[in-house]
Residue frames as a rotation matrix with the C-alpha (Angstrom) as fourth column:
MET 1
0.023 0.619 0.785 -23.97
-0.606 0.633 -0.482 64.33
-0.795 -0.465 0.390 -5.61
ALA 2
-0.923 -0.372 0.094 -23.72
-0.187 0.651 0.735 61.12
-0.335 0.661 -0.671 -7.67
PHE 3
-0.396 0.795 -0.459 -26.50
-0.787 -0.036 0.616 60.07
0.474 0.605 0.640 -10.03
GLU 4
-0.845 0.239 0.479 -29.10
-0.178 0.717 -0.673 57.83
-0.505 -0.654 -0.563 -8.35
HIS 5
-0.769 0.623 -0.142 -31.86
0.058 0.289 0.956 55.92
0.636 0.727 -0.258 -10.17
LYS 6
-0.378 0.767 0.518 -35.41
-0.924 -0.281 -0.258 56.29
-0.052 -0.576 0.815 -8.95
PRO 7
-0.501 0.235 0.833 -37.38
-0.151 0.924 -0.351 53.13
-0.852 -0.301 -0.427 -8.10
GLY 8
0.444 0.703 0.555 -38.57
0.351 0.434 -0.830 51.36
-0.824 0.564 -0.054 -11.24
SER 9
0.908 -0.149 -0.390 -36.01
-0.405 -0.544 -0.734 52.95
-0.103 0.825 -0.555 -13.56
PHE 10
0.357 -0.848 0.392 -32.76
0.466 0.525 0.712 51.90
-0.810 -0.072 0.583 -15.24
SER 11
0.493 -0.318 -0.810 -30.25
-0.741 -0.642 -0.199 53.02
-0.457 0.698 -0.551 -17.87
LEU 12
0.676 -0.284 0.680 -28.81
0.459 0.884 -0.087 50.90
-0.576 0.371 0.728 -20.69
PHE 13
0.324 -0.675 -0.664 -25.55
-0.739 -0.618 0.269 51.45
-0.591 0.403 -0.698 -22.56
LYS 14
0.769 -0.107 -0.630 -24.13
-0.478 0.558 -0.679 49.67
0.424 0.823 0.378 -25.61
ASN 15
0.677 -0.487 0.552 -21.95
-0.291 0.511 0.809 46.77
-0.676 -0.708 0.205 -24.46
ASP 16
-0.009 -0.769 -0.639 -18.57
-0.993 0.083 -0.086 45.80
0.119 0.634 -0.764 -25.95
LYS 17
0.871 0.478 0.115 -19.20
-0.487 0.871 0.060 42.11
-0.071 -0.108 0.992 -26.67
GLN 18
0.004 -0.991 0.137 -15.46
-0.868 0.064 0.493 41.48
-0.497 -0.121 -0.859 -27.28
GLY 19
-0.567 -0.251 -0.784 -16.25
-0.755 0.539 0.373 38.91
0.329 0.804 -0.495 -30.00
ASN 20
-0.958 0.287 0.033 -18.56
0.235 0.841 -0.488 36.83
-0.167 -0.459 -0.872 -27.77
GLU 21
-0.686 0.720 0.109 -22.02
-0.219 -0.346 0.912 36.87
0.694 0.602 0.395 -29.39
LYS 22
-0.077 0.672 -0.737 -23.66
0.734 0.539 0.414 35.44
0.675 -0.509 -0.534 -26.24
ARG 23
-0.740 -0.213 -0.638 -22.90
0.616 -0.594 -0.517 38.61
-0.268 -0.776 0.571 -24.26
PRO 24
0.294 0.931 -0.217 -25.70
0.753 -0.366 -0.547 41.18
-0.589 -0.003 -0.808 -24.03
ASP 25
0.019 -0.196 0.980 -25.91
0.849 -0.515 -0.120 43.97
0.529 0.834 0.157 -26.62
TYR 26
0.025 0.055 0.998 -26.72
-0.303 -0.951 0.060 46.48
0.953 -0.304 -0.007 -23.86
THR 27
-0.124 -0.059 -0.991 -26.01
0.862 0.488 -0.137 46.53
0.491 -0.871 -0.010 -20.11
GLY 28
-0.268 0.013 0.963 -26.75
-0.205 -0.978 -0.044 48.95
0.941 -0.209 0.265 -17.32
ASP 29
-0.884 -0.040 -0.466 -27.88
0.448 0.210 -0.869 49.60
0.133 -0.977 -0.168 -13.79
GLY 30
-0.272 0.834 0.481 -31.11
-0.189 -0.536 0.823 50.60
0.944 0.132 0.303 -12.15
MET 31
-0.890 0.103 0.445 -33.36
-0.445 0.027 -0.895 50.30
-0.104 -0.994 0.022 -9.13
SER 32
-0.707 0.678 -0.200 -36.21
0.561 0.710 0.426 47.83
0.430 0.189 -0.883 -8.60
LEU 33
0.053 0.844 0.534 -39.64
0.048 -0.536 0.843 49.01
0.997 -0.019 -0.069 -7.50
ASP 34
0.862 0.268 -0.430 -38.76
0.402 0.155 0.902 48.11
0.308 -0.951 0.026 -3.91
GLY 35
0.874 -0.459 0.157 -35.57
-0.485 -0.841 0.239 50.21
0.022 -0.285 -0.958 -3.96
LYS 36
0.484 -0.737 0.472 -32.91
0.194 0.616 0.763 47.51
-0.853 -0.279 0.441 -4.52
HIS 37
-0.002 -0.589 -0.808 -30.03
-0.829 -0.451 0.331 48.13
-0.560 0.670 -0.487 -6.94
ILE 38
0.642 0.288 0.711 -30.21
0.126 0.875 -0.468 45.93
-0.756 0.390 0.525 -10.04
LYS 39
-0.656 -0.728 -0.200 -28.11
-0.232 -0.057 0.971 44.98
-0.718 0.683 -0.132 -13.07
VAL 40
0.532 0.845 -0.056 -29.91
-0.247 0.091 -0.965 45.03
-0.810 0.527 0.257 -16.43
SER 41
-0.707 -0.688 0.164 -28.92
-0.065 0.294 0.954 43.18
-0.704 0.664 -0.252 -19.63
ALA 42
0.448 0.865 -0.226 -30.60
-0.337 -0.071 -0.939 43.34
-0.828 0.497 0.260 -23.04
TRP 43
-0.625 -0.555 0.549 -30.16
0.274 0.503 0.820 41.40
-0.731 0.663 -0.162 -26.27
LEU 44
-0.207 0.523 -0.826 -31.40
-0.858 -0.503 -0.103 42.57
-0.470 0.688 0.553 -29.70
LYS 45
-0.600 0.102 0.794 -33.44
0.218 0.975 0.039 39.79
-0.770 0.196 -0.607 -31.39
ASP 46
-0.753 0.432 -0.495 -35.40
-0.634 -0.276 0.723 39.25
0.176 0.858 0.482 -34.60
GLY 47
-0.640 0.617 0.458 -38.94
0.057 0.632 -0.773 37.96
-0.766 -0.468 -0.440 -34.22
ALA 48
-0.376 0.600 0.707 -42.04
0.909 0.386 0.156 37.31
-0.179 0.701 -0.690 -36.32
LYS 49
0.714 0.700 -0.018 -43.20
0.693 -0.711 -0.121 40.91
-0.097 0.074 -0.993 -35.73
GLY 50
0.662 -0.547 0.512 -39.76
-0.061 -0.720 -0.691 42.50
0.747 0.426 -0.510 -36.24
LYS 51
-0.392 -0.909 -0.139 -36.85
0.198 0.064 -0.978 43.42
0.898 -0.411 0.155 -34.00
PHE 52
0.782 0.574 0.242 -37.25
-0.122 -0.240 0.963 43.41
0.611 -0.783 -0.118 -30.22
MET 53
-0.316 -0.855 0.412 -35.17
-0.679 -0.100 -0.727 43.47
0.663 -0.509 -0.549 -27.04
SER 54
0.555 0.327 -0.765 -35.04
0.301 0.778 0.551 40.50
0.776 -0.536 0.333 -24.70
CYS 55
0.002 -0.508 0.861 -34.13
-0.596 -0.692 -0.407 41.78
0.803 -0.513 -0.304 -21.22
LYS 56
0.322 0.003 -0.947 -32.99
0.643 0.733 0.221 40.36
0.695 -0.680 0.234 -17.90
PHE 57
0.149 -0.354 0.923 -32.44
-0.598 -0.776 -0.201 41.99
0.787 -0.522 -0.328 -14.53
GLU 58
0.340 -0.111 -0.934 -30.93
0.634 0.761 0.140 40.70
0.695 -0.639 0.329 -11.31
GLU 59
1.000 0.029 -0.006 -30.16
0.023 -0.614 0.789 42.16
0.019 -0.789 -0.614 -7.91
LYS 60
0.270 -0.953 0.133 -26.65
-0.405 -0.238 -0.883 43.50
0.873 0.185 -0.451 -7.40
THR 61
0.409 -0.238 -0.881 -24.52
0.745 0.645 0.171 41.80
0.527 -0.726 0.442 -4.80
ALA 62
0.919 -0.076 -0.386 -23.20
0.244 -0.661 0.710 43.78
-0.309 -0.747 -0.589 -1.84
GLY 63
0.162 -0.920 -0.356 -20.21
0.037 -0.355 0.934 45.93
-0.986 -0.165 -0.024 -2.77
GLU 64
-0.140 -0.174 0.975 -20.73
0.940 0.287 0.186 45.58
-0.312 0.942 0.123 -6.53
PRO 65
-0.673 -0.186 -0.715 -20.07
0.131 -0.982 0.132 49.00
-0.728 -0.005 0.686 -8.10
MET 66
0.588 0.794 -0.154 -22.48
0.082 -0.248 -0.965 50.82
-0.805 0.555 -0.210 -10.39
LYS 67
0.028 -0.633 0.774 -20.97
0.857 0.414 0.307 50.09
-0.514 0.655 0.554 -13.82
ASN 68
-0.281 -0.062 0.958 -22.16
0.856 -0.468 0.221 53.02
0.434 0.882 0.185 -15.85
ALA 69
0.651 0.490 -0.580 -22.78
0.717 -0.647 0.258 55.63
-0.249 -0.584 -0.772 -13.20
PRO 70
0.656 -0.419 0.628 -21.34
0.154 -0.740 -0.655 59.01
0.739 0.526 -0.421 -14.13
ALA 71
-0.275 -0.849 -0.450 -18.10
0.773 0.083 -0.629 59.91
0.572 -0.521 0.633 -12.37
GLN 72
0.598 0.465 -0.653 -18.48
0.785 -0.506 0.358 62.10
-0.164 -0.726 -0.668 -9.34
HIS 73
0.452 -0.394 0.800 -17.41
0.246 -0.807 -0.537 65.68
0.857 0.439 -0.268 -9.89
PRO 74
-0.493 -0.747 -0.445 -14.73
0.651 0.022 -0.758 66.88
0.577 -0.664 0.476 -7.40
ALA 75
-0.738 0.253 0.625 -16.99
-0.428 -0.892 -0.144 69.77
0.521 -0.374 0.767 -6.32
ASP 76
0.326 0.933 -0.153 -19.62
-0.513 0.311 0.800 67.20
0.794 -0.182 0.580 -5.24
GLN 77
0.011 -0.398 -0.918 -17.28
0.557 0.764 -0.324 65.48
0.830 -0.508 0.230 -2.78
GLU 78
0.915 0.327 -0.235 -17.35
0.359 -0.395 0.846 66.39
0.184 -0.858 -0.479 0.89
ILE 79
0.158 -0.859 0.487 -14.64
-0.211 -0.511 -0.834 68.72
0.965 0.029 -0.262 2.12
PRO 80
0.279 -0.055 -0.959 -12.99
0.711 0.682 0.168 67.31
0.645 -0.729 0.229 5.28
PHE 81
-0.846 -0.533 0.027 -13.10
0.341 -0.579 -0.741 70.34
0.411 -0.617 0.671 7.60
């Protein structure tokens, strides 16, 4: 069985910015409170009270794969017989 987020949760992973400083420092996937798959982006910022993360999430479009979902183990796949 593949990993599935629970409603209201997400995972973030360090992003390869490939030299573009406008790209998010972290990206990931999750599920909104109403059960829709979402993409999550986060940028590390410096503020008056210290470092913080500025985050954004948006709904995934139909057919868009989960970026950072763990690969499915062969034993978890259905056997066709």
